[in-house]
matplotlib code that plots the C-alpha trace (Angstrom):
import matplotlib.pyplot as plt

x = [0.0, 1.3, 1.8, 2.2, 5.5, 5.4, 7.2, 5.9, 9.6, 9.5, 7.5, 4.4, 4.2, 3.7, 1.1, -1.2, 1.5, 3.1, 6.4, 7.0, 5.4, 6.5, 5.7, 7.1, 10.8, 11.1, 10.6, 10.3, 10.9, 9.7, 12.1, 13.2, 13.8, 15.9, 12.9, 12.0, 8.9, 7.1, 7.9, 10.4, 13.8, 16.4, 19.0, 19.8, 22.9, 22.9, 25.0, 22.5, 19.8, 21.4, 22.0, 18.3, 17.3, 19.2, 17.7, 14.1, 15.3, 16.6, 13.3, 11.3, 13.7, 13.6, 9.8, 10.3, 13.0, 15.6, 18.9, 20.9, 22.7, 19.4, 19.4, 20.1, 19.3, 19.2, 18.4, 19.7, 18.1, 20.3, 19.1, 22.7, 25.1, 27.9, 26.9, 27.8, 30.9, 29.7, 26.5, 28.8, 31.1, 28.2, 26.3, 29.3, 29.2, 25.8, 27.2, 29.9, 31.9, 28.8, 27.2, 23.9, 23.5, 22.9, 21.7, 22.3, 20.6, 20.3, 16.7, 15.3, 13.6, 12.7, 9.8, 10.3, 13.3, 15.3, 18.7, 18.8, 16.1, 17.1, 14.8, 15.6, 14.8, 15.7, 15.4, 14.8, 15.6, 12.5]
y = [0.0, 3.3, 6.1, 9.9, 11.1, 14.7, 16.8, 19.6, 21.0, 21.5, 23.6, 22.0, 20.8, 23.6, 21.9, 18.9, 16.2, 14.6, 15.6, 11.8, 8.5, 5.4, 1.9, -1.4, -0.6, 2.4, 5.9, 8.1, 11.9, 14.5, 17.1, 19.4, 23.0, 25.3, 26.7, 27.3, 26.5, 29.5, 28.3, 31.2, 30.6, 30.8, 32.9, 33.4, 31.5, 27.9, 26.5, 28.0, 26.5, 23.1, 23.3, 23.9, 21.2, 18.9, 20.0, 19.5, 16.0, 15.1, 16.4, 14.0, 11.1, 11.5, 11.4, 7.9, 6.9, 7.2, 9.2, 10.2, 6.9, 5.2, 7.1, 4.8, 7.2, 10.9, 13.1, 16.8, 19.4, 22.5, 25.7, 26.3, 23.4, 25.8, 25.4, 21.8, 22.0, 24.0, 21.7, 18.6, 20.1, 20.7, 17.3, 15.4, 16.5, 14.6, 11.1, 8.7, 6.9, 4.8, 7.5, 7.0, 6.5, 9.9, 11.6, 15.4, 17.5, 21.1, 22.2, 25.2, 26.4, 25.1, 26.3, 29.6, 30.2, 28.1, 27.2, 23.5, 20.9, 17.4, 14.3, 11.1, 7.3, 5.9, 2.2, 0.9, -2.7, -4.4]
z = [0.0, -0.9, 1.8, 1.1, 2.5, 4.0, 6.8, 8.6, 8.6, 4.9, 2.2, 1.0, -2.4, -5.1, -7.0, -7.2, -6.4, -3.2, -1.8, -1.9, -2.0, 0.0, -1.3, -0.1, 0.5, -1.6, -0.9, -4.1, -3.3, -5.9, -7.0, -4.1, -4.6, -2.4, -0.9, 2.9, 4.7, 3.3, -0.3, -0.9, -2.6, 0.2, -2.1, -5.6, -5.1, -6.5, -3.6, -1.0, -3.0, -3.2, 0.8, 1.2, -1.3, 0.8, 4.1, 2.6, 1.4, 4.9, 6.5, 4.3, 4.7, 8.4, 8.3, 7.1, 9.5, 6.8, 6.2, 3.1, 3.4, 2.2, -0.9, -3.9, -7.0, -7.6, -10.4, -10.4, -12.6, -13.3, -14.9, -16.1, -16.6, -15.9, -12.1, -12.3, -10.4, -7.6, -7.2, -7.4, -4.6, -2.3, -3.4, -2.4, 1.4, 1.9, 1.3, 2.2, -0.5, -1.3, -3.6, -5.0, -8.9, -10.4, -13.3, -13.9, -16.7, -17.7, -18.1, -19.8, -16.6, -13.0, -10.8, -9.2, -11.6, -9.2, -10.1, -8.9, -8.2, -6.7, -6.8, -5.2, -4.6, -1.1, 0.0, 3.4, 4.7, 6.1]

ax = plt.figure().add_subplot(projection="3d")
ax.plot(x, y, z, "-o")
ax.set_aspect("equal")
plt.show()
């Protein structure tokens, strides 16, 4: 049975979707922007937005009893691929040497004109 994933510590979804869905051993998180609980971008800086996206991911994972180490796949969307190096450096701080699989793309535009959005899939042992 699927369960909606949400956290009172993170902003609500910006549209008709769930912040995440848990089903069986998997937790699928929708793309997380660098927004605060009010739904505002924390900064125009891509590194600060990346940090906040990871805070939002952490809050959602914690609501399921999970941590960053349970993430098995991420997808990173960038509004400018030139930011890859900065985002990559910050991204690496959240994982040990067992990095999740990852895809990274430049996209034409992100919601709220954000510079980065990160979605992920986590897995929990039963």
